[in-house]
N, C-alpha and C positions, 0 to 999 in steps of 0.2 A: 286684465287678469281674471281668469275664471274663478268661480266660487271654490272649486276643488283645489286650485292652486293656493288660494288664501288659506284653506284648511291645512294643507301640507305645511305651509310656512308657519302657521300657528302651532302645529304639532312639534315642529323642529324647535321653535322658540320655547315651548313648554319643557322639552327635554333639556335644552341648554340651561334653563333657569331652575332645573331640578324640581319641577312641579310634581314629579312622580318619584319620590325618594327611594322607593323600593324597586323601581324599574331596573331592568338589565343595564340600561344606558347610564344610569345615575353615577356609576363609578367609572364610566368610560368616556368622560367628556374631554374635549368638545365632540359633539356628533356632527356628522356631515351627510347630507343626502347624496347617496351614491347611485341611486336608480329610482325611477318612477315610471309608471305606465298608466295610461288612461283606462278606466273601468267604468262601465255604464251603470252598475249598481254596486252597493256596498258589499253584498254577498260575494260578488265576483272578485272584488278587491281582497276580501278576507281569504277566499279560497286560493287566490294567487299567492298571497303572503304565506299561507300555510305550506303551499307547495315549495316555494323558494326556501323557506326555513329548513326543509328536509334535504336540500341539496348539499353537496360537498363544497368546501371552501373554494376549490379550483373552479367548480362550475359557477359559483356565485361571482368569482372574480372575472371569469370570461363574460358573464352576463353584464357586469358593470362596465367592461370595456366595449360592449356591443359586439362581441365576437360570437355570433350565433352559430357559426360552423363548429367552433370549439365546444359550445354548450351541447350541440347535437352529438358530437363525437363522444363527449363525456357521458351523455345519457345512454348512448349505445353501449359503451364500456360497462356501465352500471347494469344494464339489462343483461349483457352477456355474463357478467359475474353472477348475477342472481340466477340465471338459467343454469349455469355450471354448478352452483351450490345445490339447486334442486335435483340435478342429475346425480350428484354424489349421495344425497339422502335417499333417493329412490332408484337404485341401480337396476 
């Protein structure tokens, strides 16, 4: 087992044991790891986490299923919606 794998398992255990009582997950136990990805540096991992937190629930669910075609489709829909909103503001 890699060091990072051990850290992920430790973090899950901390959440399960309510080590962070004010954390979002404290009132949503038990927690379960739904997705993980390898990152070469901590900053990359944090950037990826921030990006995913901004996604819609449907897009996150597709990612957890490993349905990358659906993730891509949902991303394109979001882009089209954003472009349409900009056109309405600037006719």
